[in-house]
C-alpha positions in Angstrom: 0.0 0.0 0.0 1.3 3.4 -0.9 1.9 5.9 1.9 -1.0 8.2 2.6 -1.0 11.5 4.4 -2.5 11.3 7.8 -2.2 14.9 8.8 -5.9 14.9 9.4 -5.7 12.4 12.2 -6.2 13.6 15.7 -6.9 17.2 14.8 -7.1 17.9 18.5 -3.4 17.3 19.1 -1.3 17.6 16.0 -0.2 21.2 16.4 3.4 21.7 17.7 4.2 22.2 21.3 4.3 25.7 22.7 7.4 27.0 24.3 6.8 29.1 27.4 3.7 30.5 28.8 0.5 31.6 27.0 0.3 35.3 26.2 -3.1 37.0 25.9 -3.4 40.2 23.9 -6.3 42.4 22.8 -7.4 42.5 19.2 -7.6 46.1 17.7 -8.7 47.5 14.4 -6.2 48.4 11.7 -4.6 51.8 11.5 -7.0 54.3 10.0 -10.1 52.3 10.9 -13.2 54.5 10.7 -15.1 53.7 13.8 -18.9 53.2 13.4 -21.0 56.3 14.1 -17.8 58.3 14.8 -17.4 56.5 18.1 -13.8 56.4 19.5 -12.1 53.1 20.2 -13.3 51.5 23.4 -10.9 51.7 26.2 -9.4 48.5 27.5 -11.8 46.7 29.8 -11.0 46.2 33.5 -9.8 42.8 34.5 -12.6 40.4 35.2 -12.2 38.2 38.1 -14.3 35.1 38.9 -15.1 33.1 42.0 -16.8 29.7 42.6 -20.0 29.9 44.5 -21.5 26.6 45.7 -25.1 26.0 44.6 -25.8 22.5 45.9 -24.2 19.3 47.2 -25.5 15.8 47.2 -24.1 12.3 47.9 -23.8 9.9 45.0 -22.5 7.0 47.0 -20.3 6.5 50.0 -17.1 8.3 49.2 -18.5 10.3 46.2 -20.2 13.7 46.3 -21.7 15.8 43.5 -21.2 19.5 44.0 -22.6 22.2 41.7 -21.1 25.6 41.5 -21.7 28.9 39.7 -18.6 30.6 38.2 -19.5 34.2 39.0 -17.7 37.1 37.2 -17.0 40.4 38.8 -18.3 42.1 35.6 -22.1 41.7 35.6 -22.1 41.9 31.8 -20.3 38.5 31.6 -22.1 35.3 31.7 -22.2 33.2 34.9 -21.2 29.6 34.0 -22.1 26.4 35.7 -19.5 24.0 37.0 -20.1 20.4 38.1 -17.8 18.4 40.3 -17.7 14.8 41.4 -15.5 14.8 44.5 -14.1 11.3 45.2 -12.6 10.4 48.6 -9.8 7.9 47.8 -9.5 7.0 51.5 -13.1 5.6 51.5 -12.9 1.8 51.1 -16.3 1.7 49.4 -15.5 3.8 46.3 -13.4 3.1 43.3 -12.4 4.9 40.0 -12.0 2.9 36.8 -11.7 3.6 33.1 -14.9 3.3 31.1 -14.6 2.2 27.5 -16.5 1.4 24.3 -19.2 -1.2 23.8 -18.4 -4.5 25.4 -14.9 -3.2 26.3 -14.0 -2.3 22.7 -11.5 0.5 22.1 -13.0 1.2 18.6 -16.7 1.0 19.3 -17.5 4.4 20.9 -20.5 5.0 23.1 -21.9 7.7 25.3 -20.8 8.1 28.9 -24.3 7.2 30.0 -24.2 3.9 28.0 -20.7 3.2 29.4 -22.0 3.7 33.0 -25.0 1.5 32.4 -22.9 -1.3 30.8 -20.4 -1.3 33.6 -22.6 -0.4 36.6 -20.8 2.9 37.3 -22.8 5.3 39.6 -21.2 8.4 38.0 -18.7 9.3 35.3 -17.3 11.8 32.9 -15.8 11.6 29.3 -12.1 11.0 28.9 -9.5 10.9 26.2 -9.3 12.8 22.9 -9.9 10.8 19.7 -10.1 11.0 16.0 -13.5 12.4 15.0 -13.3 11.7 11.2 -16.1 9.7 9.7 -14.9 6.1 9.2 -12.1 6.4 11.7 -11.7 3.9 14.5 -12.2 6.5 17.2 -9.8 4.8 19.5 -8.4 6.6 22.6 -5.3 8.7 21.7 -3.4 7.9 24.9 -3.0 5.1 27.4 -6.1 3.4 28.9 -5.9 1.0 31.8 -9.0 -0.7 33.0 -8.9 -2.9 36.1 -5.1 -3.2 35.9 -5.1 -4.1 32.2 -3.4 -1.9 29.7 -6.0 -1.6 27.0 -4.3 1.0 24.8 -0.7 2.3 25.0 0.5 5.9 24.8 1.2 7.6 21.5 4.5 9.1 20.5 3.3 12.7 20.9 4.8 15.6 22.9 3.1 17.1 25.9 0.3 14.7 26.4 -0.6 14.0 30.1 -2.6 11.2 31.6 -4.5 10.6 34.9 -4.2 7.3 36.8 -4.9 5.7 40.1 -2.7 3.0 41.5 -4.1 -0.1 43.1 -3.2 1.3 46.5 -5.3 4.4 45.6 -2.6 6.9 44.8 -3.5 9.4 42.1 -0.9 10.3 39.4 -0.9 12.9 36.6 2.1 12.6 34.4 3.5 12.2 30.9 4.2 8.6 30.1 6.0 6.8 27.3 5.3 3.1 26.5 7.9 0.5 26.1 7.6 -3.2 25.5 9.4 -6.3 24.2 8.2 -9.4 22.4 10.4 -12.5 23.3 10.2 -15.5 20.9 10.9 -19.0 22.0 14.1 -19.1 19.9 15.6 -16.4 22.2 15.2 -13.5 19.8 13.3 -10.4 20.7 11.9 -7.2 19.2 10.7 -3.9 20.6 6.9 -3.5 20.9 5.8 0.0 19.8 2.3 0.0 21.1 -1.0 -1.7 21.9 -4.3 -1.2 20.1 -3.3 2.0 18.3 -4.8 3.8 15.3 -2.4 5.2 12.7 -1.1 8.7 13.4 1.9 11.0 12.8 4.5 10.8 15.5 6.2 13.8 17.1 8.6 15.6 16.7 9.7 13.7 13.6 6.3 13.7 11.9 6.8 10.0 11.1 4.3 7.3 10.2 3.4 5.5 13.4 3.2 1.9 12.0 6.2 2.1 9.6 9.0 -0.4 10.6 7.2 -1.1 13.9 5.6 -4.0 15.9 2.1 -3.5 17.4 -0.1 -5.7 19.5 -3.9 -5.9 18.9 -6.2 -7.6 21.4 -9.8 -8.6 21.3 -10.6 -5.1 22.5 -9.8 -3.9 18.9 -12.9 -4.5 16.9 -12.2 -2.2 14.0 -12.3 -3.4 10.4 -8.6 -3.0 10.0 -5.5 -3.0 12.2 -5.5 -0.1 11.7 -6.9 2.1 8.8 -4.7 4.4 6.8 -1.4 3.1 8.2 0.5 3.3 4.9 1.9 -0.1 5.5 1.3 -3.7 4.5 1.1 -6.0 7.5 2.6 -9.3 8.4 0.7 -10.8 11.4 0.9 -13.5 13.9 -2.0 -14.8 16.1 -1.0 -15.8 19.6 -3.3 -17.7 21.9 -2.4 -18.6 25.5 1.2 -17.6 24.7 1.6 -19.9 21.7 1.7 -18.8 18.0 -1.4 -20.3 16.2 -1.2 -18.6 12.8 1.1 -16.4 10.7 0.0 -14.3 7.7 2.8 -12.8 5.5 2.0 -9.5 3.8 -1.7 -9.7 4.7 -3.9 -9.4 7.8 -5.2 -12.5 9.6 -8.9 -13.1 9.2 -9.3 -15.2 12.3 -11.1 -13.4 15.1 -8.9 -12.6 18.1 -10.1 -14.6 21.2 -10.2 -13.1 24.7 -7.1 -15.2 25.6 -5.1 -14.1 22.6 -3.7 -11.3 20.6 -2.3 -10.4 17.2 1.2 -9.1 16.6 1.3 -6.8 13.6 4.7 -6.0 12.0 6.1 -4.0 9.1 9.5 -4.1 7.6 12.0 -5.2 10.2 9.2 -6.2 12.5 7.6 -8.2 9.7 11.0 -10.0 9.3 11.0 -10.8 13.0 7.6 -12.4 12.8 8.5 -14.4 9.7 11.7 -15.7 11.3 11.0 -16.1 14.9 7.2 -16.4 15.4 6.5 -19.7 13.7 3.4 -21.7 14.5 3.8 -23.6 17.8 6.4 -21.2 19.0 6.0 -19.7 22.5 5.8 -16.0 22.9 6.3 -13.7 25.9 5.4 -10.0 26.0 6.5 -7.4 28.6 5.5 -3.8 28.8 5.9 -0.7 31.0 5.0 2.9 31.3 7.8 5.3 32.1 7.4 8.8 33.5 8.9 11.5 31.2 9.3 13.8 34.2 11.2 11.6 36.7 12.2 8.5 34.6 10.3 6.2 37.0 9.0 3.0 35.3 5.7 1.4 36.2 4.3 -2.0 35.6 0.8 -1.3 34.1 -0.7 -3.9 36.4 0.1 -1.8 39.4 -2.5 0.7 38.2 -6.2 0.3 38.9 -7.0 2.6 36.1 -5.6 5.2 33.7 -7.2 7.6 31.2 -5.2 10.0 29.1 -5.9 13.6 28.3 -4.3 16.6 26.6 -2.4 19.5 28.2 -1.5 19.8 31.8 -3.6 22.5 33.5 -2.5 22.7 37.1 0.8 21.7 38.7 1.7 22.3 42.4 -1.6 24.1 42.9 -0.7 26.8 40.3 -1.7 27.3 36.7 0.9 25.4 34.6 2.2 26.5 31.2 0.2 24.5 28.6 2.2 21.5 27.4 0.7 21.6 24.0 -0.7 24.3 21.7 -4.3 24.8 22.7 -5.6 26.4 19.5 -6.8 23.0 18.2 -9.0 22.9 21.3 -10.3 26.4 20.9 -8.4 27.0 24.2 -8.8 30.7 24.2 -12.6 30.5 23.3 -15.4 29.8 25.7 -16.3 26.1 25.4 -17.7 23.2 27.4 -14.7 21.7 29.3 -13.8 18.5 31.1 -10.9 18.0 33.4 -9.6 15.7 36.2 -7.4 16.7 39.1 -6.5 15.8 42.7 -5.7 17.5 46.0 -2.2 18.1 47.4 -2.6 15.2 49.9 -3.7 12.8 47.2 -6.9 12.0 49.1 -9.5 13.7 46.8 -10.0 13.4 43.1 -12.0 16.0 41.3 -13.9 15.1 38.1 -15.0 18.4 36.6 -17.2 19.6 33.8 -18.3 23.1 32.7 -21.5 23.1 30.8 -22.4 24.9 27.6 -26.1 25.5 27.3 -28.3 28.3 25.9 -26.4 31.6 26.4 -23.8 29.9 28.5 -20.8 29.2 26.3 -18.4 27.6 28.7 -14.9 28.8 29.6 -11.5 29.2 28.2 -8.7 26.8 29.3 -7.1 29.6 31.3 -10.4 30.0 33.2 -10.6 26.3 33.7 -7.2 26.4 35.4 -8.6 29.0 37.8 -11.7 26.9 38.5 -9.5 23.9 39.3 -7.2 25.9 41.6 -10.2 27.3 43.5 -11.6 23.8 43.9 -8.3 22.8 45.6 -6.7 20.9 42.8 -2.9 20.4 43.2 -2.5 18.8 39.8 -4.9 18.6 36.9 -5.1 17.6 33.3 -7.5 18.7 30.5 -9.7 16.0 29.0 -11.7 16.0 25.8 -14.1 19.0 25.8 -16.6 20.8 23.6 -19.3 18.5 22.3 -17.7 15.5 24.2 -18.1 17.1 27.6 -20.5 14.9 29.5 -21.2 14.1 33.2 -23.6 11.4 34.4 -24.5 10.7 38.0 -27.0 8.6 40.0 -29.4 10.8 42.0 -29.6 9.8 45.6 -32.0 6.9 46.1 -32.2 6.1 42.3 -30.9 3.0 40.6 -29.9 4.5 37.2 -27.5 7.3 36.2 -28.9 10.4 34.6 -27.3 13.2 32.6 -26.1 15.7 35.2 -26.4 18.7 32.9 -27.1 19.5 29.3 -24.4 18.7 26.7 -23.6 21.1 23.9 -26.3 19.2 22.0 -29.0 19.4 24.7 -29.9 15.9 26.0 -27.9 14.2 23.3 -24.7 12.5 24.5 -21.8 12.3 22.0 -20.3 8.9 21.4 -16.8 9.1 22.9 -13.7 6.9 23.2 -13.6 6.4 26.9 -14.3 7.9 30.3 -13.7 7.8 34.0 -16.3 5.9 36.0 -17.1 6.0 39.7 -18.0 2.6 41.2 -19.3 1.6 44.6 -17.9 -1.4 46.4 -20.1 -1.2 49.4 -22.2 -4.1 50.7 -25.9 -3.8 51.1 -26.8 -1.7 54.1 -29.8 -1.0 56.2 -32.3 1.8 55.4 -30.9 5.2 56.2 -33.3 7.7 54.6 -35.8 8.5 51.9 -35.7 11.0 49.0 -38.4 12.9 47.2 -37.6 12.5 43.5 -39.0 14.6 40.7 -38.9 17.8 38.7 -37.4 20.9 40.4 -38.3 23.4 37.8 -41.8 23.7 36.5 -44.1 26.0 34.5 -47.6 27.2 35.5 -50.1 24.5 34.6 -47.5 21.8 34.3 -48.2 18.5 36.1 -45.5 16.4 37.7 -45.4 13.1 39.4 -43.0 12.6 42.3 -41.6 9.4 43.5 -40.4 8.1 46.8 -36.8 6.7 46.8 -34.9 5.1 49.6 -31.2 4.7 50.3 -29.0 2.6 52.7 -26.2 3.4 55.1 -23.8 3.6 52.1 -26.1 5.9 50.2 -26.9 3.3 47.7 -30.5 2.8 46.5 -32.8 0.2 48.0 -36.3 -0.8 47.1 -38.8 1.5 49.0 -41.5 -1.2 48.8 -43.6 -1.4 51.9 -43.2 2.3 52.6 -46.4 4.3 52.3 -45.6 7.9 51.2 -47.7 10.9 52.2 -47.1 13.9 49.9 -47.6 17.6 50.6 -46.7 20.9 49.0 -46.0 24.3 50.7 -45.2 27.7 49.3 -48.5 28.2 47.6 -47.1 27.5 44.1 -49.3 24.4 43.5 -51.3 21.5 44.9 -51.2 17.7 45.1 -54.2 15.7 43.9 -54.1 11.9 43.6 -50.3 11.9 43.8 -49.9 14.5 41.0 -48.6 18.0 41.7 -50.0 20.8 39.5 -48.0 24.1 39.4 -50.4 27.1 39.7 -48.4 30.2 40.2 -44.7 31.3 39.9 -42.4 31.2 42.9 -40.6 28.9 45.2 -42.1 26.0 47.1 -41.3 22.7 48.8 -42.5 19.2 48.1 -42.4 17.0 51.2 -42.8 13.3 51.5 -43.3 11.4 54.8 -43.1 7.6 55.3 -43.4 6.5 58.9 -41.0 8.6 61.0 -38.8 9.5 58.0 -39.3 12.6 55.8 -37.6 14.4 53.0 -38.2 17.6 51.1 -37.3 18.9 47.6 -37.2 22.5 46.7 -39.1 23.4 43.5 -39.4 26.6 41.4 -42.2 27.5 39.2 -41.0 29.8 36.4 -42.7 33.2 36.1 -43.0 35.3 33.0 -40.7 37.9 34.5 -37.8 35.3 34.3 -38.1 34.8 30.6 -36.0 36.7 28.2 -37.1 35.0 25.0 -39.9 32.6 23.8 -39.1 30.9 20.5 -41.8 29.0 18.6 -40.7 26.7 15.7 -43.7 25.9 13.6 -43.6 23.0 11.2 -45.0 25.3 8.5 -46.0 28.9 8.1 -48.7 28.3 5.5 -52.2 28.9 6.8 -54.8 26.5 5.3 -58.1 25.0 6.4 -57.6 21.7 8.2 -53.9 22.0 8.6 -52.2 20.6 11.7 -49.1 22.6 12.6 -46.6 21.4 15.2 -45.3 24.3 17.3 -42.8 23.5 20.0 -41.9 26.4 22.2 -38.7 27.0 24.1 -37.9 29.6 26.7 -34.6 31.2 27.4 -34.5 32.2 31.0 -32.8 35.2 32.6 -30.0 33.0 33.9 -29.2 32.0 30.3 -30.6 28.4 30.4 -32.9 27.2 27.7 -35.9 24.9 28.5 -38.9 23.5 26.6 -42.2 25.0 27.7 -44.8 22.3 28.2 -47.7 22.6 25.9 -50.1 22.5 28.8 -48.6 25.7 30.2 -49.2 27.7 27.1 -52.4 29.6 26.2 -53.0 30.3 22.5 -54.8 33.1 20.9 -55.7 33.2 17.2 -56.2 36.2 15.0 -57.6 35.9 11.4 -58.5 32.2 11.8 -60.1 29.7 14.1 -58.1 26.9 15.6 -57.6 24.7 18.6 -54.3 23.9 20.3 -53.5 20.6 22.1 -50.4 18.6 22.8 -48.1 21.1 21.0 -50.1 21.1 17.8 -52.4 23.8 16.3 -55.3 22.5 14.2 -56.7 25.1 11.9 -60.5 24.9 11.7 -61.3 27.8 9.5 -59.6 30.8 7.9 -61.2 34.2 7.7 -62.6 35.1 4.3 -60.4 38.2 4.0 -57.4 36.9 5.9 -54.1 37.1 4.2 -52.0 36.6 7.3 -53.1 35.1 10.6 -51.4 35.2 14.0 -51.1 32.4 16.5 -50.0 34.0 19.7 -48.6 31.9 22.5 -48.8 33.4 26.0 -47.2 32.4 29.2 -47.7 34.4 32.4 -47.6 37.8 30.7 -44.9 36.8 28.2 -45.7 36.1 24.5 -44.5 35.2 21.1 -46.1 35.0 17.8 -46.3 32.7 14.8 -47.3 34.5 11.6 -49.2 32.1 9.3 -49.9 33.3 5.8 -52.4 32.2 3.2 -50.2 31.3 0.3 -49.0 28.7 -2.1 -46.4 25.9 -1.6 -44.7 24.6 -4.7 -41.9 22.2 -5.4 -38.6 23.8 -6.3 -36.8 20.5 -7.0 -37.4 16.8 -6.2 -34.5 15.5 -8.3 -36.7 13.1 -10.2 -36.4 14.6 -13.7 -33.3 16.7 -13.6 -32.3 18.1 -17.0 -29.2 20.0 -15.9 -25.7 19.1 -14.8 -24.9 18.4 -11.1 -21.2 18.5 -10.3 -18.8 18.6 -7.3 -16.2 21.2 -6.3 -14.3 21.7 -3.2 -12.0 24.1 -1.3 -9.1 23.9 -0.6 -7.9 22.1 -3.8 -7.1 19.0 -1.7 -10.8 18.5 -0.9 -12.3 15.4 -2.5 -15.8 14.2 -3.0 -18.7 13.5 -5.4 -22.1 15.0 -6.1 -24.6 12.8 -8.0 -28.1 11.7 -8.3 -28.7 8.3 -6.7 -31.6 5.9 -6.2 -32.3 3.3 -3.5 -30.9 5.4 -0.6 -32.2 4.2 2.8 -35.4 6.1 3.6 -35.8 7.1 -0.1 -35.7 3.7 -1.7 -38.2 4.5 -4.4 -37.1 8.0 -5.3 -34.0 9.8 -6.6 -32.0 12.1 -4.4 -29.0 14.4 -4.6 -26.1 12.7 -2.8 -23.0 14.7 -1.6 -19.9 12.8 -0.4 -17.0 14.7 1.0 -13.5 14.1 2.2 -11.6 16.9 4.0 -8.8 14.7 5.0 -6.2 16.8 3.3 -5.7 20.6 3.2 -5.9 23.1 6.0 -8.1 25.9 7.3 -11.8 26.2 6.4 -13.0 23.5 4.0 -15.9 23.4 1.7 -17.6 20.6 -0.4 -20.1 21.8 -2.9 -22.9 20.2 -4.9 -23.0 22.6 -7.9 -26.3 23.0 -9.7 -26.5 23.6 -13.4 -22.8 24.4 -13.7 -23.1 27.2 -11.2 -25.9 28.9 -13.1 -28.4 27.4 -10.6 -32.1 26.7 -10.7 -34.6 29.5 -10.7 -36.4 30.7 -7.5 -39.1 33.1 -8.5 -42.0 34.8 -6.8 -41.3 36.1 -3.3 -41.0 32.9 -1.2 -40.7 33.3 2.6 -39.5 29.8 3.4 -37.5 27.0 1.9 -38.1 23.5 3.2 -36.0 20.5 2.2 -35.3 17.0 3.4 -31.7 16.3 4.4 -30.1 13.0 5.2 -27.7 13.8 8.0 -24.4 12.1 8.8 -24.0 13.4 12.4 -20.8 15.1 11.4 -21.6 18.4 13.2 -20.4 20.2 10.1 -22.2 23.3 8.8 -24.8 22.9 6.1 -25.4 25.9 3.7 -26.8 27.0 0.4 -25.6 29.6 -2.1 -28.0 31.8 -4.0 -27.6 34.5 -6.6 -30.1 37.3 -6.2 -31.7 39.3 -9.0 -28.5 41.4 -9.4 -26.2 38.4 -9.5 -24.8 39.0 -6.0 -24.0 35.9 -4.0 -26.2 35.3 -0.9 -25.4 32.6 1.6 -28.0 30.9 3.7 -27.5 28.5 6.6 -29.6 25.4 6.3 -28.3 23.9 9.6 -25.6 25.3 12.0 -24.5 21.7 12.7 -25.5 18.4 11.1 -26.3 16.7 14.4 -28.6 14.0 13.2 -28.7 10.8 11.2 -31.4 9.7 8.9 -33.8 12.0 7.0 -34.9 15.3 8.6 -37.0 18.2 7.2 -35.3 21.6 7.5 -37.0 25.0 7.3 -35.1 28.0 6.2 -36.2 31.6 6.6 -35.6 33.2 3.2 -37.4 36.4 4.1 -34.5 37.5 6.3 -31.8 36.4 3.9 -31.8 39.5 1.8 -32.7 37.8 -1.4 -34.1 39.7 -4.3 -36.1 37.9 -6.9 -35.9 36.2 -9.3 -33.0 34.4 -7.7 -31.0 31.3 -8.4 -30.1 28.4 -6.1 -26.6 27.5 -7.2 -25.0 25.3 -4.6 -25.8 23.1 -1.6 -22.7 22.5 0.5 -21.0 21.3 3.6 -18.5 23.5 5.6 -15.9 22.3 8.0 -14.5 25.4 9.8 -11.0 25.5 11.1 -12.2 26.8 14.4 -13.2 23.8 16.7 -12.3 21.5 13.8 -11.7 18.7 16.4 -15.5 18.7 17.0 -16.4 17.7 13.4 -15.9 14.8 11.1 -13.6 15.3 8.1 -15.4 12.7 6.0 -19.1 12.1 5.5 -22.1 11.9 3.3 -25.3 13.9 3.1 -28.3 13.9 0.7 -31.0 16.3 -0.3 -34.6 15.8 -1.5 -38.0 17.6 -1.8 -37.0 21.2 -1.9 -40.2 23.2 -1.5 -40.9 27.0 -1.5 -43.6 28.4 0.7 -44.7 31.7 -0.8 -46.8 33.5 1.8 -48.9 36.5 0.9 -48.8 39.6 3.0 -45.7 38.9 5.1 -44.1 42.2 4.3 -44.1 44.8 7.1 -47.5 46.3 6.2 -48.1 49.2 3.8 -45.5 51.7 2.6 -47.4 54.7 3.9 -45.8 58.1 4.5 -47.0 59.7 7.7 -46.4 63.3 8.7 -47.1 64.6 12.2 -46.3 67.8 14.0 -45.4 68.1 17.7 -48.3 69.3 19.8 -50.7 69.3 16.8 -53.6 67.0 16.1 -53.3 67.7 12.4 -51.4 65.1 10.4 -51.2 63.6 6.8 -51.2 60.1 5.5 -49.8 59.8 2.0 -50.6 63.5 1.7 -54.2 63.2 2.9 -55.1 65.3 5.9 -56.4 63.6 9.0 -57.2 64.7 12.5 -55.8 62.9 15.5 -57.4 62.2 18.9 -54.1 63.0 20.6 -51.2 65.1 19.4 -47.6 64.0 19.5 -45.8 65.4 22.6 -42.2 65.8 23.9 -41.4 65.0 27.5 -37.9 65.2 29.0 -36.3 65.1 25.5 -38.3 62.1 24.3 -40.9 62.4 21.6 -44.1 60.3 22.0 -46.5 59.4 19.1 -50.1 58.0 19.2 -49.5 54.3 18.7 -52.9 53.2 17.3 -52.9 55.9 14.6 -49.3 55.1 13.5 -49.7 51.4 13.4 -53.0 51.4 11.6 -51.8 54.0 9.1 -48.9 51.5 8.4 -51.3 48.6 7.7 -51.2 47.1 11.2 -53.4 47.0 14.2 -53.1 48.1 17.9 -55.4 46.5 20.5 -55.7 47.6 24.1 -56.3 45.0 26.9 -57.7 47.1 29.7 -57.5 44.5 32.5 -53.8 43.8 31.8 -53.1 47.4 30.6 -51.4 45.9 27.6 -51.1 47.1 24.0 -50.7 44.5 21.3 -49.4 45.7 17.9 -49.6 43.4 14.9 -48.0 44.4 11.6 -46.8 42.1 8.9 -44.8 39.4 10.6 -44.2 41.4 13.7 -45.9 41.6 17.1 -45.1 44.1 19.8 -46.5 44.1 23.3 -46.1 47.1 25.5 -47.3 48.3 28.9 -47.6 51.9 29.9 -45.2 52.7 32.7 -43.2 49.5 32.2 -39.5 49.8 31.2 -39.4 47.0 28.6 -41.4 45.5 25.7 -41.7 42.2 24.0 -41.0 42.1 20.2 -41.6 38.8 18.5 -40.9 36.8 21.7 -37.9 38.8 22.8 -37.8 41.0 25.9 -36.2 44.3 25.1 -35.2 46.8 27.7 -36.1 50.5 27.0 -35.1 53.8 28.6 -38.6 55.2 28.1 -42.0 53.5 28.4 -45.4 54.2 26.8 -47.7 56.7 28.5 -51.4 57.4 28.4 -52.8 60.8 27.4 -56.5 61.5 26.9 -57.3 57.8 26.9 -54.8 57.1 24.2 -51.5 55.2 24.3 -48.4 57.2 23.2 -45.1 55.4 22.6 -41.6 56.7 22.3 -40.5 57.4 18.7 -37.8 54.8 19.0 -40.4 52.1 19.2 -41.6 53.1 15.8 -38.2 53.4 14.2 -36.6 50.3 15.8 -39.4 47.8 16.3 -41.7 48.6 13.3 -38.8 48.9 10.9 -39.7 52.4 9.8 -37.4 55.4 9.0 -38.3 58.5 11.1 -37.1 62.0 10.2 -37.3 65.1 12.5 -37.5 68.6 11.1 -36.6 71.1 13.8 -37.8 74.1 11.8 -41.4 73.1 11.8 -41.2 70.5 14.6 -42.6 67.8 12.2 -42.0 64.1 12.3 -42.1 62.1 9.0 -42.5 58.3 9.1 -41.9 56.3 6.0 
């Protein structure tokens, strides 16, 4: 086999080692930059400091606690991040750490941390080593892994890579290790063993090929199709079972499966000659191996370790932030990301398993901030583990039998499939009943119902069957009531759920979300076309003031319909009838004074392309030039067996920087998109690559317009995507020229370099009346009830006025003149403005408003004069999208 470039392998770790400490510098504009709006450059910000503030603490099992912290900045404009810690007491005889691995112990069959814990019986755990994320790669751990004293994978020949281990006498170690081993043949000859169960990679600092002229061992833990892929070498192999050679294959791999009591020795060049000459069938073989510290030269027998999981750069050494041992740019080290780390205290008695979550507006922390978190926790030494999308923590709630996701991952509730992890195990015997636990939801919405369960735990804080206990439930705080064992939240605030069973009792604090805590409500309708009989799925999510994002239960929402009749149930809107003169209808979702709107327009839907009768050319192109792939029409694809689809295969293995793989339509001339469509829907077969999916259009003037179809391809199988074309800035007639996949250089370690996606059923939804109302020109004069609309004189009920430098306009007159409506709800003292696809809700005297589901703080609020609502002029200019001119000479205001 010819040598192949493997520079793509292990994108997380290939960048050369840094020398010295990391320097941070501000980014400034180039000389001569014209600052927007003539504003001067912003002065350097004051240093922001952070501190850990404990939120909660609970016991997972005897010797293991889960502690949740807030990472609070001194600058209130910065986000408060959430830090989660599993603190393990190594002096406790009933707790043990061990390495978690792939399915059934495989080093190449990745699985989620939750699945690892379930398979092994771990009561908690975090993700571990970095690994190759490319599609089709083995995904084996990059560094050493020891599970229950067995060396499953060896180290790689890379600079600055640290590992965490615990010896069998419960001593934690974080160090750089190198692997050495020797294979001894029965004839007295020997040969160095380079590694165990390793993927192909480029060695450092020589940039060599890992498997060239080298001998490797592969055990039954290696379940990959090859040993390994992309090695650039032709193997000679020997199968050894119970220390005796059973089979030899020259210049080819052995097809016989590796038994649990055997292994395969794989050699190339000199190593292949050793196998041919010395490892004949029937010959006895002995293998020795060791791990040697690169800091003090001490050698370790791998069997003296209980466990080991490798990581990346060192973070903390001697209780202080350590210079990074590797370049952190491949890990987006200077950007806010979800992070995972492991460290231990100075006395070696406590191990800290740490994750920082990334959820909603919380973006995580930099590696420098992670160092400070670990130091404040009390870590004496710590190493960075795989972060970003891999960051995962699972833990078993007190009294429960199964582990649960401790916090959202970067993908919500989806856990990424990873190479390995660190698991927490209990060794305790069964104890007697110690206590009971109320288990159930802690955060609810008004109207939401929740069932709470009684759990019990023993003297070692392990779960036991609560059978025989008769629970009595109650609620306090006035936020809801129990009925038949079900709690119904009725008003916002804090409360307590209490359960009693015999003489034992336990309480759980609950919080019912109020509208005042919501910053944004986002509705995602399955379609924006309004038609009789249509059923529209409308899930709604809320972003809370603390930055978290949660799904609002359908039972907690109240819907109001304008322009059509419908009913709402179970997250679906079923349209019963559409008004005769309706062009655009509004489905308004309300929750405790907060609202969002779904504009639904009466319009046509038509197929743009279904790829069944394509009369134009479809080709592939890629950037950089090294990008490979194909774009073609195929039939028989899973999920579309009876139809033809556009298939796009890509390979970003070679090249550097941002990478693009295009399906080019009609030689780049594209296919015509006419009319004024508001939405493009299309079916996409995802490859779970987490790459960016985009489309390129040419607008009416021939200018390129880029539209995001999906910010990350985080699904497999077919999925329908909806794309807002109205906000893309397209002018028609337009052309759809390309559908393509982007692999950005930033966070490249999070995305696959190879994959395949497919497209089908591109449809345009052309909705009538979704512009921002009429194009009227309105002229008003300060303190005058006389005005004009498109030059026609009208008399106002209330004149525009100026108060404390702010100009106020009559809202109903302005909105109706612009083709909208303004309704006053007297009981709630709320004004609702509907215009085009926008909805504003305002309250006289309140300092904020809601615009299309987003809370917006204002410096001035609406007022009431002569029974009419007047609003600050900025509401008109900023929220209704109008241009407002002021003429000081005649004190006139022109809106157009």
